[in-house]
KEROZA-441092 format. One record per residue (C-alpha): residue in three letters; chain; x, y, z. Coordinates in nm, 2 decimals, decimal comma, always signed. Layout:
REM KEROZA-441092
ala	A	X	Y	Z
...
This chain:
REM KEROZA-441092
met	A	+12,53	+6,74	+8,60
thr	A	+12,56	+6,89	+8,93
glu	A	+12,51	+7,24	+8,85
val	A	+12,17	+7,14	+8,65
phe	A	+12,06	+6,95	+8,95
tyr	A	+12,18	+7,25	+9,20
tyr	A	+12,02	+7,51	+8,98
ala	A	+11,65	+7,32	+9,02
glu	A	+11,66	+7,26	+9,36
ala	A	+11,74	+7,62	+9,43
asn	A	+11,44	+7,67	+9,25
ile	A	+11,23	+7,42	+9,37
ala	A	+11,33	+7,52	+9,76
cys	A	+11,21	+7,92	+9,66
ile	A	+10,90	+7,77	+9,59
leu	A	+10,84	+7,61	+9,88
ile	A	+10,93	+7,93	+10,04
leu	A	+10,71	+8,17	+9,85
gly	A	+10,47	+7,88	+9,89
leu	A	+10,48	+7,91	+10,30
val	A	+10,48	+8,37	+10,22
leu	A	+10,11	+8,28	+10,01
val	A	+9,94	+8,07	+10,29
lys	A	+10,06	+8,35	+10,51
ile	A	+9,87	+8,61	+10,33
asn	A	+9,60	+8,37	+10,25
gln	A	+9,54	+8,32	+10,59
gly	A	+9,53	+8,63	+10,64
ile	A	+9,18	+8,88	+10,71
asp	A	+9,36	+9,16	+10,46
arg	A	+9,15	+9,12	+10,15
gln	A	+9,23	+9,46	+9,96
ile	A	+9,27	+9,51	+9,64
ser	A	+9,66	+9,55	+9,68
thr	A	+9,73	+9,24	+9,87
ile	A	+9,52	+9,05	+9,60
val	A	+9,81	+9,18	+9,37
ile	A	+10,08	+9,06	+9,56
arg	A	+9,96	+8,70	+9,59
gln	A	+9,92	+8,74	+9,22
met	A	+10,26	+8,83	+9,17
ile	A	+10,36	+8,53	+9,38
trp	A	+10,17	+8,30	+9,19
leu	A	+10,37	+8,42	+8,87
met	A	+10,72	+8,45	+9,07
met	A	+10,67	+8,09	+9,17
gly	A	+10,53	+8,01	+8,80
tyr	A	+10,90	+8,11	+8,67
phe	A	+11,11	+7,91	+8,96
leu	A	+10,93	+7,58	+8,82
ser	A	+10,98	+7,69	+8,43
asp	A	+11,34	+7,80	+8,48
ala	A	+11,35	+7,46	+8,67
val	A	+11,23	+7,27	+8,39
trp	A	+11,44	+7,51	+8,16
val	A	+11,75	+7,39	+8,29
leu	A	+11,67	+7,04	+8,29
phe	A	+11,69	+7,10	+7,89
glu	A	+11,96	+7,32	+7,91
gly	A	+12,16	+7,09	+8,07
lys	A	+12,06	+6,71	+7,88
ile	A	+11,86	+6,62	+8,13
leu	A	+11,56	+6,57	+7,97
pro	A	+11,51	+6,56	+7,62
ala	A	+11,40	+6,84	+7,40
thr	A	+11,33	+6,97	+7,05
glu	A	+11,43	+7,27	+7,00
thr	A	+11,08	+7,41	+6,97
gly	A	+11,04	+7,28	+7,29
met	A	+11,35	+7,44	+7,42
tyr	A	+11,25	+7,78	+7,23
ile	A	+10,93	+7,70	+7,47
ala	A	+11,12	+7,64	+7,74
thr	A	+11,27	+7,95	+7,74
ile	A	+10,98	+8,18	+7,62
ile	A	+10,75	+8,10	+7,91
pro	A	+11,01	+8,18	+8,25
tyr	A	+10,98	+8,53	+8,05
gly	A	+10,62	+8,57	+8,06
phe	A	+10,65	+8,51	+8,36
ile	A	+10,91	+8,78	+8,47
val	A	+10,70	+9,00	+8,26
gly	A	+10,36	+8,97	+8,45
cys	A	+10,53	+9,02	+8,81
gly	A	+10,69	+9,32	+8,69
phe	A	+10,37	+9,47	+8,59
cys	A	+10,20	+9,30	+8,93
trp	A	+10,50	+9,45	+9,09
phe	A	+10,41	+9,81	+8,92
ile	A	+9,98	+9,77	+8,97
tyr	A	+10,06	+9,69	+9,35
cys	A	+10,31	+10,00	+9,44
glu	A	+10,08	+10,24	+9,21
leu	A	+9,79	+10,07	+9,50
leu	A	+10,01	+10,15	+9,80
gln	A	+10,08	+10,44	+9,64
gln	A	+9,65	+10,54	+9,67
asn	A	+9,61	+10,56	+9,33
lys	A	+9,29	+10,39	+9,28
lys	A	+9,28	+10,50	+8,90
ile	A	+9,51	+10,21	+8,85
val	A	+9,22	+9,98	+8,86
ser	A	+8,99	+10,09	+8,66
lys	A	+8,95	+9,93	+8,26
gly	A	+9,13	+10,23	+8,08
gly	A	+9,42	+10,21	+8,35
met	A	+9,51	+9,84	+8,37
ile	A	+9,52	+9,82	+7,98
arg	A	+9,71	+10,13	+7,94
cys	A	+9,96	+9,98	+8,17
ser	A	+9,92	+9,63	+8,05
ile	A	+10,06	+9,80	+7,72
pro	A	+10,39	+9,76	+7,78
met	A	+10,35	+9,36	+7,92
phe	A	+10,17	+9,27	+7,62
val	A	+10,46	+9,43	+7,34
gly	A	+10,71	+9,20	+7,53
ile	A	+10,50	+8,91	+7,53
ile	A	+10,44	+8,92	+7,11
leu	A	+10,85	+9,00	+7,06
ile	A	+10,97	+8,74	+7,24
ile	A	+10,72	+8,51	+7,09
phe	A	+10,71	+8,61	+6,71
gly	A	+11,05	+8,80	+6,79
ser	A	+11,27	+8,46	+6,90
phe	A	+11,18	+8,21	+6,65
asn	A	+11,32	+8,41	+6,35
gly	A	+11,63	+8,51	+6,60
ile	A	+11,58	+8,85	+6,71
val	A	+11,53	+8,81	+7,07
phe	A	+11,74	+8,48	+7,09
his	A	+11,85	+8,19	+6,91
phe	A	+12,02	+7,82	+6,95
asp	A	+12,31	+7,77	+6,79
glu	A	+12,43	+7,43	+6,58
asn	A	+12,49	+7,31	+6,94
gly	A	+12,23	+7,42	+7,15
val	A	+12,32	+7,69	+7,32
leu	A	+12,16	+7,99	+7,37
gln	A	+12,27	+8,33	+7,21
tyr	A	+12,09	+8,66	+7,24
gly	A	+12,00	+8,85	+6,95
pro	A	+11,97	+9,25	+6,90
leu	A	+11,63	+9,27	+7,06
tyr	A	+11,76	+9,06	+7,40
ala	A	+11,77	+9,44	+7,59
val	A	+11,46	+9,55	+7,48
leu	A	+11,29	+9,19	+7,69
leu	A	+11,47	+9,28	+7,99
leu	A	+11,37	+9,66	+8,00
ile	A	+11,00	+9,57	+7,95
pro	A	+11,00	+9,41	+8,32
gly	A	+11,26	+9,60	+8,42
gly	A	+11,09	+9,96	+8,31
tyr	A	+10,78	+9,85	+8,52
met	A	+11,03	+9,78	+8,86
phe	A	+11,22	+10,07	+8,84
tyr	A	+10,94	+10,33	+8,77
ser	A	+10,76	+10,26	+9,07
ser	A	+11,10	+10,23	+9,27
ile	A	+11,17	+10,60	+9,15
lys	A	+10,85	+10,70	+9,29
gly	A	+10,89	+10,50	+9,59
phe	A	+11,24	+10,72	+9,71
tyr	A	+11,05	+11,03	+9,60
arg	A	+10,71	+10,98	+9,82
ala	A	+10,91	+10,82	+10,13
tyr	A	+11,17	+11,09	+10,15
thr	A	+10,91	+11,39	+10,02
gln	A	+10,52	+11,29	+10,02
glu	A	+10,45	+11,04	+10,32
arg	A	+10,65	+11,06	+10,59
tyr	A	+10,38	+11,19	+10,84
leu	A	+10,33	+10,79	+10,86
asp	A	+10,68	+10,72	+10,99
asn	A	+10,68	+10,34	+10,81
ser	A	+10,92	+10,15	+10,58
leu	A	+10,69	+10,07	+10,28
tyr	A	+10,79	+10,33	+10,08
tyr	A	+11,20	+10,26	+10,11
val	A	+11,07	+9,92	+10,06
ile	A	+10,94	+10,02	+9,74
gly	A	+11,24	+10,18	+9,62
ile	A	+11,48	+9,93	+9,72
phe	A	+11,25	+9,63	+9,62
pro	A	+11,38	+9,60	+9,27
ile	A	+11,78	+9,62	+9,32
leu	A	+11,76	+9,26	+9,43
pro	A	+11,61	+9,11	+9,15
val	A	+11,72	+9,30	+8,91
val	A	+12,06	+9,30	+8,99
cys	A	+12,07	+8,90	+9,07
gly	A	+11,83	+8,90	+8,67
ile	A	+12,13	+9,08	+8,53
leu	A	+12,40	+8,80	+8,69
gln	A	+12,19	+8,54	+8,58
val	A	+12,20	+8,62	+8,26
ile	A	+12,57	+8,60	+8,24
phe	A	+12,59	+8,30	+8,46
leu	A	+12,35	+8,07	+8,27
thr	A	+12,37	+7,81	+8,51
thr	A	+12,41	+7,96	+8,85
pro	A	+12,09	+7,96	+9,06
ile	A	+12,09	+8,39	+9,15
met	A	+11,73	+8,52	+9,02
cys	A	+11,52	+8,29	+9,24
tyr	A	+11,73	+8,36	+9,54
gly	A	+11,73	+8,76	+9,52
ala	A	+11,36	+8,78	+9,41
thr	A	+11,32	+8,54	+9,70
ile	A	+11,43	+8,79	+9,95
ala	A	+11,27	+9,07	+9,79
val	A	+10,94	+8,91	+9,81
leu	A	+11,01	+8,82	+10,19
leu	A	+11,16	+9,19	+10,31
ile	A	+10,79	+9,33	+10,14
tyr	A	+10,57	+9,10	+10,28
leu	A	+10,74	+9,11	+10,63
thr	A	+10,72	+9,51	+10,57
ser	A	+10,36	+9,50	+10,47
ile	A	+10,27	+9,31	+10,81
glu	A	+10,53	+9,56	+11,03
asn	A	+10,29	+9,83	+10,81
leu	A	+9,97	+9,64	+10,97
val	A	+10,09	+9,64	+11,32
ser	A	+10,19	+10,03	+11,33
met	A	+9,90	+10,13	+11,12
asp	A	+9,53	+10,25	+11,34
ser	A	+9,33	+10,03	+11,07
leu	A	+9,03	+10,23	+11,05
thr	A	+9,18	+10,60	+11,03
gln	A	+9,52	+10,51	+10,82
val	A	+9,74	+10,68	+11,10
asn	A	+10,01	+10,56	+11,32
asn	A	+9,86	+10,40	+11,63
arg	A	+9,96	+10,49	+11,99
his	A	+10,29	+10,27	+11,98
gln	A	+10,41	+10,43	+11,68
met	A	+10,34	+10,74	+11,83
gln	A	+10,54	+10,68	+12,15
arg	A	+10,87	+10,50	+11,95
tyr	A	+10,87	+10,86	+11,76
leu	A	+10,84	+11,05	+12,00
met	A	+11,04	+10,92	+12,22
lys	A	+11,27	+10,96	+11,93
lys	A	+11,18	+11,28	+11,93
met	A	+11,28	+11,40	+12,25
lys	A	+11,65	+11,20	+12,27
ser	A	+11,77	+11,40	+11,88
pro	A	+11,67	+11,74	+11,87
thr	A	+11,63	+11,94	+11,52
pro	A	+11,84	+12,21	+11,49
gly	A	+11,63	+12,51	+11,49
leu	A	+11,30	+12,36	+11,54
ser	A	+11,10	+12,36	+11,85
leu	A	+10,86	+12,01	+11,98
tyr	A	+10,50	+12,03	+12,00
leu	A	+10,27	+11,76	+12,15
met	A	+9,88	+11,87	+11,96
ile	A	+9,59	+11,60	+12,12
ile	A	+9,30	+11,63	+11,92
asp	A	+8,92	+11,55	+12,09
val	A	+8,58	+11,55	+11,89
asp	A	+8,40	+11,75	+12,07
his	A	+8,01	+11,52	+12,14
phe	A	+8,09	+11,19	+12,04
lys	A	+7,95	+10,96	+12,23
asp	A	+7,62	+11,16	+12,15
ile	A	+7,72	+11,12	+11,79
asn	A	+7,75	+10,76	+11,87
asp	A	+7,44	+10,69	+12,04
thr	A	+7,27	+10,90	+11,78
tyr	A	+7,32	+10,78	+11,49
gly	A	+7,52	+10,43	+11,59
his	A	+7,90	+10,30	+11,55
val	A	+7,94	+10,29	+11,21
glu	A	+7,85	+10,68	+11,15
gly	A	+8,10	+10,74	+11,48
asp	A	+8,38	+10,55	+11,28
lys	A	+8,29	+10,78	+10,96
ala	A	+8,35	+11,10	+11,18
leu	A	+8,66	+10,93	+11,31
val	A	+8,79	+10,90	+10,98
arg	A	+8,70	+11,24	+10,85
val	A	+8,90	+11,42	+11,11
ala	A	+9,22	+11,22	+11,04
thr	A	+9,14	+11,29	+10,72
ala	A	+9,14	+11,65	+10,78
met	A	+9,49	+11,61	+11,00
lys	A	+9,63	+11,46	+10,70
glu	A	+9,56	+11,74	+10,49
ala	A	+9,61	+12,06	+10,76
cys	A	+10,03	+11,81	+10,79
gln	A	+10,07	+11,89	+10,41
ala	A	+10,23	+12,19	+10,39
his	A	+10,55	+12,01	+10,58
arg	A	+10,47	+11,68	+10,59
asn	A	+10,82	+11,58	+10,67
arg	A	+10,80	+11,72	+11,01
phe	A	+10,43	+11,64	+11,12
phe	A	+10,34	+11,27	+11,27
val	A	+9,98	+11,23	+11,23
ser	A	+9,88	+10,93	+11,50
arg	A	+9,58	+10,82	+11,65
phe	A	+9,58	+10,84	+12,03
gly	A	+9,26	+10,61	+12,11
gly	A	+8,89	+10,62	+12,12
asp	A	+8,79	+11,03	+11,98
glu	A	+9,18	+11,12	+12,10
phe	A	+9,46	+11,18	+11,85
ile	A	+9,77	+11,31	+11,85
ile	A	+10,05	+11,45	+11,62
ile	A	+10,37	+11,50	+11,63
ala	A	+10,45	+11,85	+11,54
glu	A	+10,85	+12,03	+11,50
thr	A	+10,87	+12,38	+11,40
glu	A	+11,02	+12,74	+11,45
tyr	A	+10,81	+12,90	+11,61
lys	A	+10,44	+12,85	+11,86
gly	A	+10,24	+13,05	+11,61
glu	A	+10,32	+12,80	+11,29
val	A	+10,13	+12,52	+11,58
asn	A	+9,86	+12,74	+11,62
trp	A	+9,78	+12,80	+11,27
leu	A	+9,80	+12,41	+11,23
ser	A	+9,55	+12,37	+11,48
asp	A	+9,28	+12,63	+11,30
lys	A	+9,36	+12,46	+10,99
ile	A	+9,23	+12,14	+11,17
arg	A	+8,92	+12,25	+11,31
ser	A	+8,89	+12,44	+10,96
ser	A	+8,86	+12,09	+10,78
val	A	+8,70	+11,92	+11,00
arg	A	+8,42	+12,16	+10,90
ile	A	+8,49	+12,18	+10,57
leu	A	+8,46	+11,81	+10,54
asn	A	+8,19	+11,68	+10,73
glu	A	+7,95	+11,95	+10,54
lys	A	+8,10	+11,80	+10,25
ala	A	+8,00	+11,48	+10,36
gly	A	+7,65	+11,56	+10,39
ala	A	+7,63	+11,43	+10,76
pro	A	+7,34	+11,54	+10,99
tyr	A	+7,52	+11,68	+11,27
asp	A	+7,76	+11,92	+11,33
leu	A	+8,14	+11,77	+11,40
ser	A	+8,44	+11,93	+11,56
val	A	+8,73	+11,90	+11,74
cys	A	+8,97	+12,08	+12,02
val	A	+9,30	+12,11	+12,00
gly	A	+9,59	+12,07	+12,34
ile	A	+9,92	+12,19	+12,32
ala	A	+10,19	+12,14	+12,49
glu	A	+10,57	+12,22	+12,43
tyr	A	+10,82	+12,00	+12,48
asp	A	+11,12	+12,16	+12,68
tyr	A	+11,49	+11,96	+12,60
ser	A	+11,65	+12,16	+12,93
ser	A	+11,38	+12,00	+13,15
pro	A	+11,29	+11,71	+13,00
val	A	+10,96	+11,55	+13,09
pro	A	+10,87	+11,15	+13,04
ile	A	+10,54	+11,08	+12,76
pro	A	+10,27	+11,11	+13,03
ser	A	+10,35	+11,42	+13,16
leu	A	+10,39	+11,56	+12,84
ile	A	+10,07	+11,45	+12,72
ala	A	+9,91	+11,56	+13,00
arg	A	+10,05	+11,91	+12,97
ala	A	+9,85	+11,88	+12,63
asp	A	+9,53	+11,79	+12,81
thr	A	+9,53	+12,02	+13,00
asp	A	+9,52	+12,32	+12,78
leu	A	+9,27	+12,07	+12,60
tyr	A	+9,07	+12,10	+12,88
his	A	+9,13	+12,47	+12,91
met	A	+8,96	+12,50	+12,56
lys	A	+8,70	+12,28	+12,61
his	A	+8,56	+12,50	+12,91
ala	A	+8,64	+12,82	+12,74
arg	A	+8,38	+12,74	+12,44
asn	A	+8,14	+12,68	+12,70
asp	A	+8,12	+12,96	+12,91
């Protein structure tokens, strides 16, 4: 009896915790599709906890229930679980810039496993192929029960593998931990879910899932704080943290460079075409920088320094690679601006400074050196 009440109370406590997270999300100004999806996932998770609390009250004979009622009380939590797995999958794809996932065709394709699971548990439970209750009212698993677990687990583990892959290969220049959290997220609810199956009346799943949601929420907040909201590259604070780390721990065989990128005649663009068009120009420059850094993403850190200035921290084997990157950025800026059909020319100047580990200097001094090189480049153009 005590175990049953403790199980129900644990679920209610987790509902309250997730409710607070939901309130904070609703109070925020972020209205991206990914935020809407994660909010829906939290609602579904709260629904699961509530239905799970009701289920254990039936299971413990606290609430009277018919056999049909017990089947329904067991089916409903699964519907919430598979819905959570589906929402998590969509959320992860959106974070990884897969906008096609929310198209009509994309949503239909991705929801097929979810609907298969729901149909299977509804029609398979009453004939015993998924689960059934014996003569004593004890839950017994059927031969296809594992298939039900594989569907929400498949959604999460696919996202996990893809998240780890992107963290180690494609998006490391952002230097944020969000992709690592995507990879780690499924571990807690899946492991806790397996333990929950073994220890039916011990509240394990609710705690694991709640901790996982708190982890992704806190990491998302940290990511928002560390990113420049307009250009979606790292902000000045993150750049300083990253550069300080690199100054203290050199990578063998690589030299450390700071590149400062400044938009030519940016004030004229703002004054002539307005600040909205100026913002678009900055986004194009940031996009050009990210595209130019794709060849060796794990060795380039892209950030916005302030106003129309950007900084790239680069680790390369020789300076020629940095010069190549500088030319590539300037070329990409021109190409992107032409494709956008902007009514003005858009170009940038790049200043470069190498960090000397044998004669260390503070960050402002290194930036000043790059700024001096930038100044010389601008004047050489005007001469």
